[in-house]
N, C-alpha and C positions, 0 to 999 in steps of 0.2 A: 488637511477636513476643510480648516474656514473659509481654505482658499475656494473649495474643489464644490463649499454648498453657495458663498458666493459664486461664481459661476455657471452652475444650473438654475440656482432662482433667477440667474440675469437671462440666461439665456429661455427659461420656461419664458417669464414676462413677458421676452420681446416675441416667443410665438402667440405668445396669445391675447398681446396687446390689441390690433387692431379686430377684437373676436369680440373681447371684453364689454362693448356700452353695447352687446347683438344680446348678451344675457348666458347664464348658461348655459341651454342644453343644446343653443349652439357651439356655444367652446366646449363641449365635451364632445358632441358630436365628430368637432372636428381635433380631440386630441385624437379622438375613438381612431378614427379615420385613418392618421398615420400610426398607429399603435399597430391598426391590422398592415399597411404595411410593411410596418415593420418584424413582427412576428415571418410575417410571408416570406419577407425575404434571405431573414436568419435560416427559416425555414429551409425554403431550398439550396440555398448557398450549405448549408452545414447536413443535413439529413440523406443521404443513401433512398435518390428519391425511387431508384430501381429498382431494390427490395425490396422500398412500399409496397411499391406497384403488386407486386407478383407476392408481396402476402397477404394483400387485400382481393387479390385472386384465390389464393390458395385458397383464403378464409368462402369464398362465396363461393371455391366451387364443394366444397366438403360440404356447406351448410346444403348444397343442395343435393350432395348422394348421403348426405345423414336422412332428410323431405324420402330424397328414392327409394330410400333401403327402408321406411321404417317402420317394413314391420318385419324386418327382419333384425334380430334382438343386436349378435353381434355386431353385422359390419357397420350400422348404425352405433351403437356403443364406437365403433373406432374410427368411426367418424367424428362427432364431439368428440374426440383423441384432438384430431389431425387438424379442427378449428382450434383450441389453444392452445395449442403449438403455433399457430399460423400467429395468432393472438397476442402471442407470447415474442415473434421473431415481429412481426410489428412494433409494439411496445417499444421493440430494442432500437428498432431504427428511429424510435420517436423520439428515444431518449436523452438522446444528443444536444438536436438544438433543445429541445426544455429549460431544458441545463445553460443552455449558453444565454436562451429569455431573460433569467431569471434576476437580472446582475439590472441590466438598460428597464428591464418593468418595477421591477422594486424602485431603481430612483425615479422614476417617470412617477406611482406612484405616491411616493416622498412626496414628489410638488401638487400634484393633484391634491391632494388632503392637504395642504396649508393654506389652497385655496376653494376646498367646499366643502373641508371638513368640518370650521366651525363661521359664523358669522359675527363679524364684529360687536362689539355692544351697541346700543340705541342710548341718545341724550336723555339718561333719567332709567335708565337701567344700574344690578345691580350684577356684581359679583365676585366670585368669592378671591382671592389673591392665597395660594397656596406655599410656604419656603418648606424646605424637607432639607432638613441639616446632616452634616454630614457627620456619621454614628460617631458618640464616641459625648458632641455637644451637646451640655443642654442646655433643655430651650429660655430655662425661670435663666440662670447664669449669664445667658450668651450679649443679653443685653437691647434683643436687639430691633429698632426700628421702622416706623413706614411711614414715609416722603411722600405728598403725593400732586400732581406738578398743578396745572390752573387751570385746566382738562376733566378733572378727575376730583375725588374724596375722600376722605376714608369716614365710614360711616357705624364703623364698630371699635373698638377695643382691642388687642391683640387676643389670640388665642392661642395660651402656648401648649403643649402635648411633648410631655416626657419618652410615652411611647407613640409614634414611633422615633421622635424626635423633630416636630414640627410648629410652625404658627404659621395661625393665619389669621387675614380684616376681610371684610365686607368691601369694597369700593364704589361709588354714586359715580355713573358718564356723566357729567357735565356739560363740555364740548366735542364738535366733531374734531377729525384730526389725528392723531399717530404723536404718541404722552410720554415718555420717560415716567416711571417710578423709580424713589427711592429707598434702599435698602440699608439702613448707617447699623453700624453697630463699634463700641472700642477700639477702633481703631481698624478699622475699613466700611468700603460703600459697595453694592453693587445696582445694576440698573437692571429696567425691565422692561419693556416698550406695550405701552398696552393702544388696541385703537375703536377709538368711536365710529362711528357714522362714515368709516373707511368707502371707497366706491369699492361697486359692486369687484369681486375675484381678483382683490388685487394683492391678499394673502392678508393672512390673519397668523400671527407665534402665539401658541398655548403655552410652551413650555422652553425656557430658556434654561441646556441641561448645563451637569457640569460634571456626567456618566462617560464614559466611556465611548470609545468608535463610533459602536451603534447608535449605540441615544445618539450621539452626535448627528447621523448623519438622517437619525429618522428626524431630526428636530436640526432641521438644517436655514428655521428663518431669523435669530440670530445668532452671534456667534458664544459660544462654549463661556462658561464659568472658569475660574481656573482650578485647572487639577490641582490635589489637594488642600482646597479653600475650605473653606468648614462650610460654603452652603451647599448643600449636594443639584437641586434646582426650583427654577422661578415658576408657576405654572398661574394661568390666568383661566376661571374656566369660566369659558364663552358656550352663549348654547350652541347646541347640535348646528346645523346647517339642514340640508336637505330639499331637491329639486321639487318641485309643481313636479305632479303626473297624473293624470282627468283625474283634478280634481283630493288626489291624494298626494304620498308624501311617501319621494324616494332617497334612500342609502344611495351618496355618486356613487360607490363599489359596482350595487346593484349594474349601472346607468352606465356605468366604463369598460365592464365586466360583459353585459347584453350588449351594446355597442360592439368594443372591439372582436368579438366570435362575430358576432354574426355579420360584420364589414368586410370582416376580415377574409370566410369561407364566398361570403359572395362578389371577391376582386379575385378571387385564388387562381380564375381560371384565367383571367389576363397578363396574371402573372407565370403563370405555368406551374400552379404548386401541386403536387400530392402530399396529399396531408388522410 
């Protein structure tokens, strides 16, 4: 999993590297365009295109039938039933490509969230550092301490919460760059990266996880914590990042899915795909 995460981070970083200086929207449009092409290609090669065309033609024909025989209740009702049946066949034809799309789209969403989900801390800002302990680990007896690097400062004493087993601090950003905070306890230590005034869209690691396969896949920007260790996760509460949109603020997921669908439909004729 660590190797896969590292490869995907590197590959996606190289893809968007030339566009990062242009800002979030050009980068998002480019990634959405690539996603639209990917979805069209998958849909074309994994779906029954002839079956989809037949199902759509039958839906149109039965809708017209229902309209023509609207004064004949029985005939109209049968036509509506045939519309539902044709819709069911259409959904069946579309199900296979949709299932195939799930894996690449989910991997892409994870990479986008690293770069668009949260922004780095700005110099002078404070953030919460939250350490989740493994079940059965007593925060008071564990003796966990936080050491800040030269680029940050710890501004509060540790808050130890017995249930659900958590230790929290607040840190203040003091110097731009990627820094490493150190968590020490008797017999061991772990680190967590913090990002202060780093370049736009360079990526932010919100969480270093020691959970299962899915949890590590969703948080790929740092290597996972050792399985079976006393620390389950280390998180930094970065401010959420939003995209400017006509004077308002838009979540990146809305922009991504909206653009991907729009661009996909715009180019379906070029790919000769029946959707």
